[in-house]
N, C-alpha and C positions, 0 to 999 in steps of 0.2 A: 566369849571371853572371860566371862566374869567368874570369879572364884569365890571362896570363902577364907577370910582371913584366919590364921591360926588362934586368935584369942582376942574378937572384937570388943569383948567386954571390958578390956583393958584401956578404952577410948579416953583421951583427955583433949581438952582445948585449950589453946594458948591465945592470949590476946596480943597480937605481934601486928606492927606496921598498918594498923587501922582495919585488922580483920580478925574473925574468930576462926584460927585455924585448928582443923581436927586433925590429931596425929595418934598414932597407936604404936607402941614400942614391943618388940620381940627378940628373944634371945639376949646375947651377952658378947660382950668382946668389942674390938675397934668398931665404932659408931659409922652405919652406913644410913644416909638419907635416900630414901626411895620414892619415886614420884610416877606416877601412873599416867594413862593416856587420856585424850580428848573423848569426854561424855562417859567415863569409867569413874573409877575410885580405886582406893589402895586393894580393894579386894580383887582386883585384875591379876593379881601378883599371886594369888591364893596357892596355886600348885606350886610354885616355886619357892615361897616366902620360907617354907620350912628348912629347906636347903641353905638359904643365905642366913636364917637365924641360928643355924647351927654354929657358925663362925663368927657372926657379926652382931651386935645390937644394932636392929634394924628400926630406922625412925620410919614408919609408913604414913606418908601424909595424904590429906585429902586437900586438893588444890581448890582455889577460889571457884564457889559456885557448882562444885562436883562434891559427889558422895555426902558426908555428914558436914561438910563446910558450905553455909549459907553464902549465896552471893552479896556483893556489897555493890555500892553505886560507884562503878568504875568499869571499864572495859577488861575484858579479858585480852590481858597482855603479858606475853612471857617476860618481859622486864620487871613488871611489876610484880608478879608473881616469884621472880627471882628474888626481889628484894624482901618479899614474905618469909621463904625458905631461908635467906640470910638471918632475917630477926628472929626466925625460929632457934636456928642453930646457936645466936649469942642467948636468948631465952633459956635454953636448956644447956648453955654452958659446954657444948660440944669443941673438942679441940680438933680441929680441921678434919671434919668427917669424910669419909667417900661420898661421892654425890652420883647416884646412880638414876636415869630417868628414861623414859619409853615413851616416842612420839611426841605428844605435846609436852609429857614431862621431861622427855629428852631436849626439848628446847629450853624449858624452864632449867634444867641443869646445866647447859651451856651458858645460859645468862648468867646463873650464879657464879660459875667459874669467870665469866668476862667480867662481870659487874663488882664482885666481892672475891677475886683469886685468894686472898687471905684466909678464906673459909674453907677451903677446900684443898684434900691432900691428892686424892685421886679421883678422875672425872669418867664416866662411862654412859655418854649419849647413845640411846639403842633408837634405831630406825628414825632418824631426826635429820632430815634433809638441814643443809645450811644454806639454801637458796631456793626461793619459791620455783624458780625457772627448772630448778632441776627435776622436779615431780613430772610424772607422765602426762601429757594433755588430758587424758580422760578423767585422771584423778583430779585435774584442776577444775575440768567442766562440773565434777561432782560437786567440788568444795563450794562452786559458785552457787548451787542450788540450795546450800544449806541455811536455816532459818525457821522461824516460828511457822510457816506454811509447812514445814516437812514433819510437824509434830505427829500428825496424825499417821504419817505413813512408817513412824520409828516405834508406834505402839506396841508391835507383837516382839521388839528385839528386847535382847538381855539388858541393853543398856537403859532401856526406858523402865523395864522392871526393876532395875536396881535403883535407878533414880525416886521412884515411887515409893520403893520400900525404904529408902533411909535418907532421903533430902529432908531437911528441917522444914522447907516450903515445897513441896512436890509440885503445886501450881506454877511454880517458877521456870519448868522444863522449856516452854516455849522462848521465854527469856532466854535463857542459856543457849538456844540454839541460835538465836538473833547474834547474840553475842561472839560464840563460836564463827559464826558465817563472817561477821565482819572481822574476825582475827585472820581467818583463812583468805580473805580478799585481800588483805594487805601485805606487798611486795615486801620482801627483805633478801639481804644477802649478806652472811656475816664471814664471808672470806677473809676480810684483814684481822677481825676479830680472833677467828678461828688459829690464822696464823702466828697471832702473838700470845696464845694459851702457853703457859709454862710448868703446869701440875702435869703428871703424866695422864694420858686419855686414851682410851679405848674406845676407838669407833667400832659400832656394832650396827650389822643391819642383817637382815634375811636376804637370801638369793633371789627372792621374788617379791622385793619391797615395794613401797610407793615412788622411789626413785630407782634409777638401774645402778647395779653394783658399780659402774664405774663413777658414779658420783660418789659413793663412799671411799674409793680408791684414791678420788681426786682429794677429799677431805683429808685422807692420811697423807696424802703428798704436801700439803700444806703444813704438815707436822713434820715433815722430812723424813717421812716414811715411803718406802717404794723406789729410792733414787739410787741404789745399789744393792750389791750381794751382802747379807749380813753377815758372812766371815764365819769361820769355824767356831768362834769364842763369841759371836754376837757382837763383835766390835764394829760391823757397819751397821748395826741396827740405830734406828732414830735416837740422837744423843738424849731428847728428855724421856726416854723410856717409852714411848707413845706405841701403841699396838692396833692392828686391825683384825676383826673378825667378820666374816661372810657367812652366815649359818646355812648350811645346806639343807634344802627340803621343808623349808618355812616361809612364809608371808609377813606382811605388816599385822596380819590380823591374828597368829599364833605364837608369834617370835615371844610374847612377853611370858607365855605359861611353859616353854619349852625346857626341858631339863638340860640340854644342851647350852640355852643360855645361862643358866646358873653356874655351869661348868666352867664357862669362859669367863664369866664375872669374877668367881671366887677366885679362881687361878690367877687374874690380873690384879686383883685386890690385896693377893697375898705376897707379892712382891715389897720389898722395903721401898 
């Protein structure tokens, strides 16, 4: 799932919220903060980044301990990373950017919207379950095996190769696995927080994701979706402008590089 960012040479660091956060800026237009998945970096979006950057000023961030952002002495926690992103938005002087996140980044995007709603214009969480119990049992079992001991088994993966190539301290990989494992083991349920979201939100998932399609339909239901016929003029759609996209023929592992993802995200963000 690794790609090459359009112009990694434009990367910068921002000292925000106690962390030195790496980010790149691509394109021009309405700002879009783009957040990658676990054990990846902004480079994961390489195949779809050019399409997004044609219409938006894309701020491509490497989250704590990932890519070119060094780890710091705190857990991997989507709430803390959301505070990093909110601080970066303020640091860059962005006026309510759209926030789009995939997998771990989707969890961070949700928390930015929950904790800092005034910072977000439109929200797109991709392949981000809102409750741990929603994921398939075999996925939960795999997550329970995540930790430093798994480092040797990951050495032939693109994720390990990316980390070794760009991380400020490549030797931190086992430590990152321990932190990711601890984060995955923690129970969570954002049902009530998602029900309270007020910014227009596009819930996106693959039709063969880590959680069943029914879970993402339930998330849409929390946003008043799927409760009535939409009507000829769309008058029956959710009042908050929320939407749902279940993308066909994709999985959790390739949705972030699909042209179909770029198409649905751009269409949603183009709305007033």
